[in-house]
VEXTOR-302083 format. One record per residue (C-alpha): residue number from 1; residue in three letters; x, y, z. Coordinates in steps of 0.02 Angstrom, whole numbers. Example, Ala and Ser with C-alpha at 12.3 -4.5 7.8 and 13.67 -1.06 7.14 Angstrom:
BEGIN
@n:1	res:ala	c1:615	c2:-225	c3:390
@n:2	res:ser	c1:684	c2:-53	c3:357
// end
This chain:
BEGIN
@n:1	res:unk	c1:3754	c2:5926	c3:6941
@n:2	res:unk	c1:3750	c2:5875	c3:6760
@n:3	res:unk	c1:3789	c2:5691	c3:6734
@n:4	res:unk	c1:3817	c2:5581	c3:6581
@n:5	res:unk	c1:3804	c2:5397	c3:6544
@n:6	res:unk	c1:3934	c2:5280	c3:6469
@n:7	res:unk	c1:3838	c2:5285	c3:6305
@n:8	res:unk	c1:3845	c2:5476	c3:6301
@n:9	res:unk	c1:4031	c2:5477	c3:6340
@n:10	res:unk	c1:4062	c2:5349	c3:6203
@n:11	res:unk	c1:3962	c2:5455	c3:6080
@n:12	res:unk	c1:4059	c2:5613	c3:6123
@n:13	res:unk	c1:4228	c2:5528	c3:6104
@n:14	res:unk	c1:4174	c2:5425	c3:5951
@n:15	res:unk	c1:4222	c2:5262	c3:6039
@n:16	res:unk	c1:4131	c2:5096	c3:6064
@n:17	res:unk	c1:4041	c2:5084	c3:6230
@n:18	res:unk	c1:4138	c2:4925	c3:6269
@n:19	res:unk	c1:4301	c2:5021	c3:6254
@n:20	res:unk	c1:4241	c2:5160	c3:6369
@n:21	res:unk	c1:4185	c2:5029	c3:6497
@n:22	res:unk	c1:4356	c2:4948	c3:6488
@n:23	res:unk	c1:4438	c2:5117	c3:6518
@n:24	res:unk	c1:4321	c2:5147	c3:6665
@n:25	res:unk	c1:4364	c2:4980	c3:6745
@n:26	res:unk	c1:4550	c2:4987	c3:6706
@n:27	res:unk	c1:4573	c2:5164	c3:6774
@n:28	res:unk	c1:4430	c2:5162	c3:6900
@n:29	res:unk	c1:4528	c2:5253	c3:7034
@n:30	res:unk	c1:4530	c2:5409	c3:6925
@n:31	res:unk	c1:4352	c2:5401	c3:6856
@n:32	res:unk	c1:4223	c2:5488	c3:6966
@n:33	res:unk	c1:4059	c2:5394	c3:6974
@n:34	res:unk	c1:3888	c2:5426	c3:7050
@n:35	res:unk	c1:3778	c2:5279	c3:7097
@n:36	res:unk	c1:3804	c2:5093	c3:7071
@n:37	res:unk	c1:3763	c2:4957	c3:6947
@n:38	res:unk	c1:3650	c2:5008	c3:6804
@n:39	res:unk	c1:3613	c2:5173	c3:6891
@n:40	res:unk	c1:3792	c2:5232	c3:6878
@n:41	res:unk	c1:3816	c2:5406	c3:6807
@n:42	res:unk	c1:3969	c2:5513	c3:6781
@n:43	res:unk	c1:3998	c2:5699	c3:6809
@n:44	res:unk	c1:4044	c2:5807	c3:6659
@n:45	res:unk	c1:4228	c2:5812	c3:6708
@n:46	res:unk	c1:4236	c2:5623	c3:6681
@n:47	res:unk	c1:4224	c2:5653	c3:6493
@n:48	res:unk	c1:4392	c2:5742	c3:6494
@n:49	res:unk	c1:4469	c2:5601	c3:6597
@n:50	res:unk	c1:4411	c2:5471	c3:6469
@n:51	res:unk	c1:4477	c2:5584	c3:6331
@n:52	res:unk	c1:4649	c2:5588	c3:6415
@n:53	res:unk	c1:4648	c2:5398	c3:6431
@n:54	res:unk	c1:4599	c2:5372	c3:6249
@n:55	res:unk	c1:4730	c2:5495	c3:6185
@n:56	res:unk	c1:4868	c2:5415	c3:6287
@n:57	res:unk	c1:4832	c2:5238	c3:6229
@n:58	res:unk	c1:4805	c2:5294	c3:6049
@n:59	res:unk	c1:4977	c2:5377	c3:6051
@n:60	res:unk	c1:5063	c2:5218	c3:6107
@n:61	res:unk	c1:5073	c2:5247	c3:6294
@n:62	res:unk	c1:5063	c2:5097	c3:6409
@n:63	res:unk	c1:4929	c2:5084	c3:6542
@n:64	res:unk	c1:5060	c2:5126	c3:6673
@n:65	res:unk	c1:5110	c2:5284	c3:6580
@n:66	res:unk	c1:4927	c2:5334	c3:6566
@n:67	res:unk	c1:4905	c2:5307	c3:6753
@n:68	res:unk	c1:5053	c2:5422	c3:6787
@n:69	res:unk	c1:4976	c2:5556	c3:6676
@n:70	res:unk	c1:4808	c2:5539	c3:6763
@n:71	res:unk	c1:4893	c2:5548	c3:6932
@n:72	res:unk	c1:4971	c2:5715	c3:6885
@n:73	res:unk	c1:4810	c2:5789	c3:6815
@n:74	res:unk	c1:4666	c2:5718	c3:6918
@n:75	res:unk	c1:4633	c2:5666	c3:7098
@n:76	res:unk	c1:4609	c2:5485	c3:7145
@n:77	res:unk	c1:4441	c2:5419	c3:7203
@n:78	res:unk	c1:4424	c2:5378	c3:7388
@n:79	res:unk	c1:4376	c2:5195	c3:7403
@n:80	res:unk	c1:4267	c2:5132	c3:7544
@n:81	res:unk	c1:4271	c2:4950	c3:7503
@n:82	res:unk	c1:4304	c2:4890	c3:7681
@n:83	res:unk	c1:4162	c2:4995	c3:7753
@n:84	res:unk	c1:4040	c2:4937	c3:7620
@n:85	res:unk	c1:4094	c2:4757	c3:7648
@n:86	res:unk	c1:4062	c2:4774	c3:7834
@n:87	res:unk	c1:3890	c2:4846	c3:7801
@n:88	res:unk	c1:3848	c2:4705	c3:7681
@n:89	res:unk	c1:3908	c2:4566	c3:7794
@n:90	res:unk	c1:3808	c2:4641	c3:7936
@n:91	res:unk	c1:3647	c2:4623	c3:7836
@n:92	res:unk	c1:3530	c2:4475	c3:7815
@n:93	res:unk	c1:3580	c2:4322	c3:7714
@n:94	res:unk	c1:3465	c2:4384	c3:7576
@n:95	res:unk	c1:3556	c2:4551	c3:7570
@n:96	res:unk	c1:3724	c2:4462	c3:7567
@n:97	res:unk	c1:3664	c2:4352	c3:7424
@n:98	res:unk	c1:3600	c2:4503	c3:7328
@n:99	res:unk	c1:3766	c2:4592	c3:7354
@n:100	res:unk	c1:3862	c2:4441	c3:7291
@n:101	res:unk	c1:3749	c2:4429	c3:7139
@n:102	res:unk	c1:3780	c2:4614	c3:7104
@n:103	res:unk	c1:3968	c2:4589	c3:7118
@n:104	res:unk	c1:3961	c2:4439	c3:7001
@n:105	res:unk	c1:3855	c2:4538	c3:6880
@n:106	res:unk	c1:3979	c2:4681	c3:6879
@n:107	res:unk	c1:4123	c2:4561	c3:6853
@n:108	res:unk	c1:4029	c2:4482	c3:6709
@n:109	res:unk	c1:4005	c2:4654	c3:6631
@n:110	res:unk	c1:4190	c2:4691	c3:6651
@n:111	res:unk	c1:4239	c2:4525	c3:6572
@n:112	res:unk	c1:4120	c2:4557	c3:6428
@n:113	res:unk	c1:4192	c2:4732	c3:6404
@n:114	res:unk	c1:4368	c2:4661	c3:6400
@n:115	res:unk	c1:4314	c2:4526	c3:6277
@n:116	res:unk	c1:4237	c2:4657	c3:6162
@n:117	res:unk	c1:4392	c2:4765	c3:6177
@n:118	res:unk	c1:4503	c2:4617	c3:6130
@n:119	res:unk	c1:4390	c2:4578	c3:5982
@n:120	res:unk	c1:4405	c2:4758	c3:5925
@n:121	res:unk	c1:4594	c2:4750	c3:5940
@n:122	res:unk	c1:4593	c2:4588	c3:5839
@n:123	res:unk	c1:4484	c2:4667	c3:5706
@n:124	res:unk	c1:4602	c2:4816	c3:5696
@n:125	res:unk	c1:4752	c2:4701	c3:5679
@n:126	res:unk	c1:4665	c2:4598	c3:5544
@n:127	res:unk	c1:4619	c2:4756	c3:5449
@n:128	res:unk	c1:4797	c2:4822	c3:5459
@n:129	res:unk	c1:4863	c2:4653	c3:5401
@n:130	res:unk	c1:4747	c2:4656	c3:5250
@n:131	res:unk	c1:4798	c2:4835	c3:5212
@n:132	res:unk	c1:4982	c2:4788	c3:5222
@n:133	res:unk	c1:4954	c2:4638	c3:5107
@n:134	res:unk	c1:4865	c2:4752	c3:4982
@n:135	res:unk	c1:5007	c2:4878	c3:4989
@n:136	res:unk	c1:5138	c2:4742	c3:4960
@n:137	res:unk	c1:5037	c2:4669	c3:4816
@n:138	res:unk	c1:5020	c2:4840	c3:4735
@n:139	res:unk	c1:5206	c2:4874	c3:4754
@n:140	res:unk	c1:5245	c2:4704	c3:4678
@n:141	res:unk	c1:5133	c2:4739	c3:4528
@n:142	res:unk	c1:5215	c2:4908	c3:4501
@n:143	res:unk	c1:5388	c2:4830	c3:4510
@n:144	res:unk	c1:5338	c2:4691	c3:4389
@n:145	res:unk	c1:5266	c2:4819	c3:4268
@n:146	res:unk	c1:5426	c2:4922	c3:4280
@n:147	res:unk	c1:5534	c2:4769	c3:4248
@n:148	res:unk	c1:5427	c2:4720	c3:4097
@n:149	res:unk	c1:5444	c2:4895	c3:4026
@n:150	res:unk	c1:5632	c2:4891	c3:4057
@n:151	res:unk	c1:5645	c2:4722	c3:3970
@n:152	res:unk	c1:5554	c2:4791	c3:3818
@n:153	res:unk	c1:5669	c2:4942	c3:3812
@n:154	res:unk	c1:5822	c2:4831	c3:3829
@n:155	res:unk	c1:5761	c2:4720	c3:3686
@n:156	res:unk	c1:5729	c2:4872	c3:3576
@n:157	res:unk	c1:5902	c2:4942	c3:3614
@n:158	res:unk	c1:5980	c2:4772	c3:3575
@n:159	res:unk	c1:5893	c2:4767	c3:3405
@n:160	res:unk	c1:5949	c2:4943	c3:3365
@n:161	res:unk	c1:6127	c2:4899	c3:3417
@n:162	res:unk	c1:6129	c2:4744	c3:3307
@n:163	res:unk	c1:6059	c2:4841	c3:3159
@n:164	res:unk	c1:6190	c2:4976	c3:3184
@n:165	res:unk	c1:6332	c2:4847	c3:3192
@n:166	res:unk	c1:6269	c2:4761	c3:3033
@n:167	res:unk	c1:6256	c2:4928	c3:2945
@n:168	res:unk	c1:6432	c2:4977	c3:2996
@n:169	res:unk	c1:6501	c2:4809	c3:2937
@n:170	res:unk	c1:6417	c2:4830	c3:2768
@n:171	res:unk	c1:6488	c2:5005	c3:2750
@n:172	res:unk	c1:6661	c2:4943	c3:2796
@n:173	res:unk	c1:6648	c2:4798	c3:2670
@n:174	res:unk	c1:6593	c2:4915	c3:2530
@n:175	res:unk	c1:6735	c2:5036	c3:2568
@n:176	res:unk	c1:6859	c2:4893	c3:2573
@n:177	res:unk	c1:6800	c2:4831	c3:2403
@n:178	res:unk	c1:6810	c2:5005	c3:2330
@n:179	res:unk	c1:6985	c2:5028	c3:2400
@n:180	res:unk	c1:7041	c2:4861	c3:2327
@n:181	res:unk	c1:6970	c2:4908	c3:2157
@n:182	res:unk	c1:7061	c2:5075	c3:2157
@n:183	res:unk	c1:7226	c2:4998	c3:2211
@n:184	res:unk	c1:7241	c2:4875	c3:2063
@n:185	res:unk	c1:7397	c2:4899	c3:1955
@n:186	res:unk	c1:7381	c2:4955	c3:1772
@n:187	res:unk	c1:7422	c2:4782	c3:1707
@n:188	res:unk	c1:7289	c2:4701	c3:1822
@n:189	res:unk	c1:7161	c2:4822	c3:1757
@n:190	res:unk	c1:7222	c2:4794	c3:1575
@n:191	res:unk	c1:7223	c2:4605	c3:1598
@n:192	res:unk	c1:7052	c2:4606	c3:1674
@n:193	res:unk	c1:6986	c2:4713	c3:1532
@n:194	res:unk	c1:7062	c2:4601	c3:1396
@n:195	res:unk	c1:6995	c2:4447	c3:1484
@n:196	res:unk	c1:6821	c2:4521	c3:1481
@n:197	res:unk	c1:6838	c2:4560	c3:1293
@n:198	res:unk	c1:6900	c2:4385	c3:1256
@n:199	res:unk	c1:6753	c2:4312	c3:1347
@n:200	res:unk	c1:6637	c2:4418	c3:1243
@n:201	res:unk	c1:6717	c2:4364	c3:1079
@n:202	res:unk	c1:6710	c2:4182	c3:1120
// end
């Protein structure tokens, strides 16, 4: 039977070893294992089981939902904890002590795996936070640039409007003056002409 290690499974799935160990411990009843402690190996079909776990959690499923999926697809492991415990307690004090040390060592490994997994989750959250801050900052800069451009356009339109109004007022004033000059009576024109001549003579 071909077997693989945790490191090989992690490499195939492109996952940290700590994450794969956490999956193994969290869903242990579905993960087939050969041997114990550092000698543990996994049959080839275990790779697909880890792949199913990783896909489920990556797609937002809860651990309970993943367990339900695994229960439909794969058989559960048969545990012999009580038998093994009876065998251990029937041994010598040295064997019992060694068994307890092994249990503590395994628990320490599991705690370390969970700690590393939590650190990875924290790093992912920190990275996403920084990415979100960068996106918001970029959007703010774009909005500010757009508002500055709009302000410049509004100022230009205001100047053009003022120039147009002044030009129209000048045209209206000139036309009004021309109309007044044309509407003078003959005696006003004659009087104005004689007044100009008298001024010249004097």
